C-alpha positions in Angstrom: -171.8 137.0 8.8 -169.4 134.9 10.5 -169.7 133.3 13.9 -167.9 129.9 14.2 -166.6 128.5 17.3 -163.5 126.5 17.6 -165.3 123.0 17.7 -167.4 123.9 14.7 -164.4 124.8 12.7 -162.6 121.7 13.5 -165.5 119.6 12.7 -166.0 121.3 9.2 -162.3 120.9 8.5 -162.1 117.1 9.5 -165.1 116.5 7.3 -163.3 118.0 4.4 -160.3 116.1 5.1 -162.3 112.7 5.4 -164.1 113.5 2.0 -160.7 114.0 0.4 -161.3 117.6 -0.5 -158.6 120.2 -0.1 -159.0 122.8 2.7 -158.7 126.1 1.1 -157.8 129.3 3.1 -158.2 132.5 1.1 -155.9 135.3 2.3 -157.8 138.5 1.5 -157.1 142.2 1.7 -160.6 143.7 0.6 -164.2 142.9 1.5 -165.1 142.0 -2.1 -162.6 139.5 -2.5 -163.3 137.9 0.9 -167.0 137.9 0.1 -166.5 136.2 -3.3 -164.0 133.7 -1.8 -166.6 132.6 0.6 -169.3 132.4 -2.2 -166.9 130.3 -4.0 -166.5 127.7 -1.2 -163.4 128.8 0.6 -163.4 127.0 4.0 -162.1 130.2 5.6 -160.9 133.6 4.7 -158.1 135.5 6.6 -157.1 139.1 6.4 -153.8 140.8 7.6 -151.7 143.7 6.5 -149.8 141.9 3.8 -153.0 141.1 2.0 -154.3 144.8 2.6 -151.1 146.1 0.7 -151.5 143.5 -2.1 -155.0 144.8 -2.9 -153.5 148.3 -3.0 -151.4 147.1 -6.2 -148.2 146.6 -4.0 -146.3 143.7 -3.2 -147.6 141.8 -0.2 -144.0 142.0 1.3 -144.8 145.8 2.0 -146.4 144.4 5.1 -143.0 143.6 6.5 -141.9 147.3 6.5 -142.6 149.7 9.3 -145.1 151.9 7.4 -148.4 151.0 9.3 -149.8 149.6 12.6 -150.2 146.0 11.2 -152.4 145.0 13.9 -154.8 147.9 14.0 -155.1 147.7 10.3 -156.1 144.0 10.4 -158.7 144.8 13.0 -160.1 147.7 11.2 -160.2 146.0 7.7 -161.6 142.8 9.1 -164.2 144.5 11.5 -165.5 147.0 8.8 -165.0 145.2 5.7 -165.2 141.3 6.2 -166.8 140.0 9.1 -170.0 142.2 8.0 -170.1 140.8 4.5 -168.7 137.2 4.7 -171.1 134.5 5.5 -170.8 130.7 5.2 -167.1 130.3 6.6 -165.0 131.5 9.3 -163.1 134.9 9.3 -159.6 134.9 10.7 -157.1 137.7 11.7 -153.4 137.6 10.9 -151.5 139.4 13.7 -148.1 140.7 14.3 -147.8 138.7 17.4 -144.3 139.9 18.2 -145.6 143.5 18.4 -143.9 145.0 21.5 -146.1 148.0 21.9 -149.0 145.9 22.9 -150.1 143.5 25.5 -150.9 141.1 22.8 -153.0 138.8 25.1 -155.4 141.7 25.6 -155.2 142.5 21.9 -156.2 138.6 21.0 -159.1 139.1 23.4 -160.1 142.4 21.6 -159.9 140.8 18.1 -162.1 137.8 19.3 -164.7 140.2 20.7 -164.7 142.1 17.4 -166.1 138.9 15.8 -163.0 137.2 14.3 -163.3 133.4 14.4 -159.6 132.6 14.5 -156.0 134.0 14.7 -152.9 133.3 12.9 -149.3 134.8 13.2 -148.8 137.0 10.1 -146.5 138.7 9.5 -144.4 136.1 10.9 -140.6 136.2 12.0 -140.4 132.8 10.3 -139.6 134.3 6.9 -136.9 136.4 8.3 -133.4 135.0 8.6 -129.8 136.1 9.1 -128.5 138.6 11.4 -131.7 140.5 11.6 -133.6 137.3 12.6 -131.0 136.6 15.4 -131.3 140.3 16.6 -135.2 139.7 17.0 -134.9 136.5 18.8 -132.3 138.1 21.1 -134.4 141.0 22.0 -137.8 139.3 22.6 -139.3 139.7 19.1 -138.6 136.2 18.0 -140.6 133.1 16.9 -141.2 132.1 20.5 -143.3 135.2 21.0 -145.4 134.1 18.2 -145.8 130.6 19.8 -146.6 132.3 23.1 -149.4 134.5 21.6 -151.1 131.7 19.6 -150.7 129.6 22.7 -152.6 132.0 24.7 -155.3 132.2 22.0 -155.8 128.5 21.8 -156.0 128.3 25.5 -159.0 130.6 25.2 -160.7 128.4 22.7 -159.8 130.4 19.7 -159.0 128.6 16.4 -155.2 129.1 15.6 -152.9 128.8 12.7 -149.3 129.4 12.0 -146.7 129.8 9.3 -143.7 127.6 9.8 -140.6 127.1 7.8 -138.9 124.3 9.7 -139.7 121.2 11.8 -138.6 122.9 15.0 -141.2 125.8 14.3 -144.0 123.2 13.4 -143.5 121.3 16.6 -143.2 124.3 18.8 -146.8 125.5 17.3 -148.1 122.1 17.5 -147.0 121.8 21.3 -148.8 125.1 22.0 -152.1 123.8 20.6 -152.1 125.4 17.3 -154.7 123.8 15.2 -153.5 124.4 11.6 -149.8 124.2 10.7 -148.8 126.0 7.5 -145.9 125.0 5.6 -144.5 128.3 4.3 -142.3 128.3 1.0 -141.7 132.0 0.9 -143.1 134.7 -1.3 -145.3 133.8 -4.2 -144.2 133.9 -7.9 -146.3 135.0 -10.7 -148.4 138.0 -11.9 -147.1 141.5 -12.1 -145.3 141.8 -8.8 -144.6 138.4 -7.7 -141.1 137.3 -6.7 -138.7 136.4 -9.5 -136.8 133.9 -7.4 -138.8 131.3 -5.3 -138.1 128.1 -3.6 -137.6 125.1 -6.0 -140.4 122.8 -5.9 -138.3 119.9 -4.8 -137.3 121.9 -1.9 -140.8 122.9 -1.2 -142.1 119.4 -1.3 -139.1 118.4 1.0 -140.2 121.0 3.5 -143.8 119.9 3.4 -142.8 116.3 3.8 -140.6 117.0 6.8 -143.3 118.9 8.6 -145.7 116.1 8.0 -143.2 113.5 9.2 -142.6 115.5 12.5 -146.5 115.8 13.1 -147.5 112.3 12.3 -147.0 110.6 15.5 -148.0 113.0 18.2 -150.1 115.5 16.4 -151.9 113.5 13.6 -155.1 115.6 14.4 -153.6 118.9 13.2 -154.5 120.2 9.9 -151.4 120.8 7.6 -151.5 123.0 4.8 -149.0 125.0 2.5 -148.4 128.2 1.0 -146.4 130.5 -1.2 -143.4 129.6 -3.6 -144.1 128.5 -7.2 -147.9 127.4 -6.4 -149.9 129.9 -8.6 -153.0 128.2 -9.8 -155.4 125.3 -8.6 -153.6 123.0 -11.1 -150.2 123.9 -9.6 -151.6 122.9 -6.2 -153.1 119.7 -7.4 -149.7 118.5 -8.9 -148.0 119.5 -5.8 -150.6 117.6 -3.7 -150.0 114.5 -5.8 -146.2 114.5 -4.7 -147.3 115.0 -1.0 -150.6 113.9 -0.4 -150.4 114.1 3.4 -151.1 117.8 3.2 -154.8 118.7 3.9 -154.9 121.7 1.6 -153.6 125.0 0.3 -153.5 128.7 1.6 -153.9 131.1 -1.3 -152.6 134.8 -1.2 -151.9 136.2 -4.6 -153.8 133.2 -6.0 -156.8 134.0 -4.1 -157.3 137.7 -5.2 -154.2 139.3 -7.1 -154.1 136.8 -10.0 -157.9 136.7 -10.6 -158.0 140.4 -10.7 -154.8 140.8 -12.9 -156.5 138.5 -15.4 -160.1 139.7 -15.2 -160.0 143.5 -15.0 -157.7 144.1 -18.1 -159.8 141.6 -20.1 -163.1 143.1 -19.4 -161.5 146.8 -19.9 -160.2 145.6 -23.3 -163.6 144.4 -24.3 -165.1 147.7 -23.5 -162.6 149.4 -25.5 -163.4 147.3 -28.5 -166.8 148.8 -28.7 -167.1 151.4 -31.5 -169.7 153.9 -31.9 -172.9 152.6 -33.8 -173.0 154.1 -37.3 
């Protein structure tokens, strides 16, 4: 079972940081992957509607479509399939913080009372651009709403983390008290349903460097991790980390569960099908 307060989580992550080990956050859409990630040593596991759809064989981008109640889904999956099976690391909830149908402060309290150890903003409007992003910002469902909700969670002593795609977003979240800033490089490539076009590695390194630069003076205590883009394997992250060593770790989505399943299940199935009837 989970059950980690904010101070304990911070202390655990700081110990990993000081030891020079990558902080690894596994974004999981099913209890079995969350349980196995924790057993493998994940520093935290997080669930949200994107991860749920990924584990149904769909693109995680389905989580951005109006096909479910993202927040109720996250609460249900986490409460019934993760908090009860994960031990050894915190379990966190990814919330659609801009949900206009709820008092999100009360919902944050409800999520914490259910047993989640932390909260993040996912799905995030940070990944939305163009006219649609502008419309969201102008109608009260923009990034500032995510800042407000995570700021409230932080004020209640809940561990918080946020996806950010720019320096301004990272600074806004840090100023609100968010503990973990995640430089997001967009949807992941690879496997059967990954994006064909992703952010170039040099651009991703540049984004991570800009975020690290911005937080270095006033917010050096914050954990800074990254997610998405062309990082598909532990080796990919190791190579990326060598180019921006100020990062503290990596947030795995497809790399945490979809890729391992896409590799292992067909392989085991093929081995069973190779068995022939004894003579």
